[in-house]
Phi, psi and omega in degrees: 000353181301131180076021179298320183242133175269189185296343178263001180089002178269160179299136189254238191296327180277096186264135177292145173247182179295331180258355184263174180294149177278166178300321180297316180297317181293319177295323178293321177296319178299316179297317180299317177297318178303315184282331172303311179302315182297313188290322176298315178296321180292318180294318182294311180298322179294321179297319179293316181297311183296316181305309183291314188285322179293323178291323177298320178299323179288325189271338183250104182289346186271352179289134168291103190296318180297315182292321174300320184289323180291323174296320182292321178296321179297316180298316184274359177079018181279166177264118182267123177292146180270151170080007180229151171280125184269141176243168175302329178295319174299320178296318177299323178292316185289310190262355180251298194252353182284109183289343178268355178271113183305334183269001185277158174301311182302319176297315180297320178295319175300314182294322178297319179295318182293318177293326174297324178297317181291338187242037185299334182287346180250316185292138183286160181297322182297317180291318179298317179295320178297311185289321179297316178293319178301315184292323183291328188263000179294121187286159175265341177221150175235119181294152182304325184270005181241014186294307179303320182293324179293317181294322174300322178297319179301312181301315181297312181293324176291320179295322178298316182295317178295320180294326176297316177297313188290325187266343188225021179240133171298149182280057182259195180299327177301309177296322182293323177293316178302311181293323176301309179304315177299320185291314181296320180294318180298314182298318179295317183295317178293321176300318177297318181296316181290328181285348179278354180230138177279153186270087178228148182292333181294344183256033183299322181298329181288335178287324173299319181295321179296315179298319180291321183296336178247021172070027185250356193295310185290323174294327176294316180296322179292331182285311190257347175046050181191185181287158186286131173235157182295321183295307184292324180296313181293320177298321177298313183286333178280312200237000184293126185280345186249345181271119186300340182260006175285156179296315182296318180298318183294319182293318182294323175293317181295321178299317178296320178300313181297319179296319185284339175292322181235079184293336179258103179243098185278343185241134179295134177071019186289338184246115186293319181298317178294323177294315181296314182290322180294321178295317177301310181301317179295324176295317181294319187286330191249349182282130181306133185298323182291320178296321184293319181290328176298330182243042189299317180301318180290324180296319182290322173303318181295323176297312183296317177297320182290320180294318179293323179289323179293320177298321179292318179296320176298319179299311184294328186275323190245339186240099183298154185303324184288349183248022187297132179271180181289111181235008180309135177095002178288146186273148179281000000 
């Protein structure tokens, strides 16, 4: 797939022959890889968030369980039923094992496998076998005493899929589209998590929960060497340049991927996705941190709008409508 697109978004050095794949097939494969990256990241992120928050519900009897469950569903983009009291068991059913719920882990793993099926000419045998086996072993029910074990299994399978890509894939367009999808999904997920909490010192415990749910707590403690505060936790997840799950790190990586897919940009501003990501990255890098934290909800809205706009620009530029891959369950 290297050289699939030239600087204008048209097919470049890799030209189809009578026996080779068509442009439509190559574009479909690129889109599938983009969505495989997003779905793997979504399932892994959902597992971490659910594991921490459901454990918190079990340990703290003073939490309003229905309100907490509805808030969690809102963060994850799930559908909350009206007129009933929600329990942690309901959230587990909706966001973990319900195959028809677009926000669920089961749906994401199934969608990743379907996109791999569509891109078999590009996807390695090892990645296909990994995603196919994961989908086949996805349980339809999770026993109460096996919840943590289930989330650990999701982390393990997601890490295996990413490891296969990272260790055995050339850094060509295939890898770039996969990584681009993962990076955009990760930035959006962290922005959703942060936007679910108001920035007040009184909610310090919720920031510890947020850090743990995205695998950032230990890295945060090593960086700040002190107790968790709302300001430093938000700053770490927003702006840390070295932590892979921070919003800034994810946006910078996505920007590099877009640039490397089209290394020849002869016209300034010719690529909408690169321009959107560059503007967002510049705002994050240059906006005074105190001002940013004072207006955190608006800043996080900007992140979500920019990532959604960048994803749409990528779709329009690289993925023709007739080659649309399996994208059910993407968040608006």
